[in-house]
C-alpha positions in Angstrom: 0.0 0.0 0.0 2.7 2.5 1.0 4.9 1.6 -1.9 2.0 2.1 -4.3 1.4 5.6 -2.9 5.1 6.2 -3.0 5.0 5.5 -6.8 2.0 7.7 -7.3 3.6 10.6 -5.3 7.1 10.3 -6.7 6.7 8.5 -10.0 9.4 6.0 -8.9 9.6 2.4 -7.8 10.3 2.3 -4.1 12.7 -0.7 -4.2 14.8 1.0 -6.9 14.7 4.3 -5.1 15.7 2.6 -1.8 18.7 0.8 -3.4 19.9 4.0 -5.0 19.5 6.4 -2.0 20.1 4.3 1.1 23.9 4.3 0.7 23.8 8.1 0.1 21.6 8.6 3.1 23.9 6.5 5.3 27.0 8.5 4.2 25.1 11.7 4.9 24.2 10.5 8.4 27.7 9.4 9.2 28.7 12.9 8.5 26.3 14.2 11.1 26.6 11.5 13.8 30.1 10.0 13.1 28.7 6.5 14.0 28.1 4.0 11.2 25.7 1.8 13.2 23.6 4.8 14.2 23.6 6.0 10.6 22.4 2.6 9.4 19.6 2.5 12.0 18.5 6.0 11.3 18.5 5.5 7.6 16.2 2.5 8.0 14.0 4.5 10.4 13.8 7.4 8.0 12.7 5.2 5.1 10.0 3.6 7.2 8.9 7.0 8.5 8.8 8.4 5.0 6.6 5.6 3.8 4.3 5.9 6.9 3.9 9.7 6.2 3.9 9.5 2.4 0.5 11.1 2.3 2.0 14.3 3.8 4.7 14.5 1.2 4.2 17.4 -1.2 6.2 17.1 -4.4 5.6 20.8 -5.2 7.6 21.8 -2.1 10.6 19.5 -2.4 11.9 16.5 -4.2 11.5 13.3 -2.3 15.2 12.9 -1.5 15.3 16.3 0.2 12.2 15.4 2.3 13.7 12.0 3.2 17.1 13.5 4.2 15.3 16.1 6.3 13.4 13.3 8.1 16.7 11.4 8.6 18.5 14.5 9.9 15.8 15.2 12.5 15.8 11.6 13.7 19.6 11.6 14.0 19.6 14.9 16.0 16.9 13.5 18.3 18.9 10.4 18.9 22.0 12.5 19.6 20.1 14.6 22.1 18.8 11.4 23.8 22.4 10.1 24.1 23.7 13.3 25.5 21.2 13.6 28.3 23.0 13.7 31.6 22.1 12.9 35.2 21.9 15.6 37.7 24.4 15.4 40.6 21.4 15.4 43.0 19.6 12.5 41.2 18.5 9.9 43.8 19.8 6.4 42.9 18.3 4.8 45.9 16.1 6.2 48.6 18.2 8.3 50.9 21.3 8.2 48.6 22.3 11.1 46.3 25.4 11.4 44.1 26.0 14.7 46.0 26.5 12.6 49.2 29.6 11.0 47.7 31.4 14.3 47.1 33.6 15.6 49.9 33.8 19.3 50.4 34.5 21.7 53.2 32.2 24.7 53.4 33.6 26.1 56.6 35.8 28.6 54.6 32.8 30.1 52.8 30.4 32.7 54.0 27.4 33.8 51.9 29.0 32.2 48.9 32.3 34.0 49.2 35.6 32.5 50.3 37.0 33.7 53.6 40.7 34.3 53.4 
C-alpha cells in the first residue's frame, strides 16, 4: 500500500529508489553523527517514517530525497540529544542516597557564597 502511494507521489519504484538512495543517506548521516551503526539504523527508520507519512509529502515543495534526508537528519539529531542527556548530581539512585552525598567538600571557609581568606 505505502509503496504504491510512493510510486504515485514520486513517479518512482520504491525498491529501486531505496537501493539507490540508502547508501547516500547512510553517508550523509555518518557525516552528522560519526557513528556508522547509528547511521544505518536512522536510515532505515527514515525510510520507514517516509513511507508511513507519504500522504503528507508534497512534491511541489521539495523532491522526495530532500524530504527523506530532512526526516533522517531530524531523527539523527533527536537520537544524539537522547544520548547526551545527563544525570543531575542530585539524582537519587536509591532512597536516601544522592550522588552529591559522595562528594567531599568543606564549606567552613565560605560565608554567603564568598571564600573567607
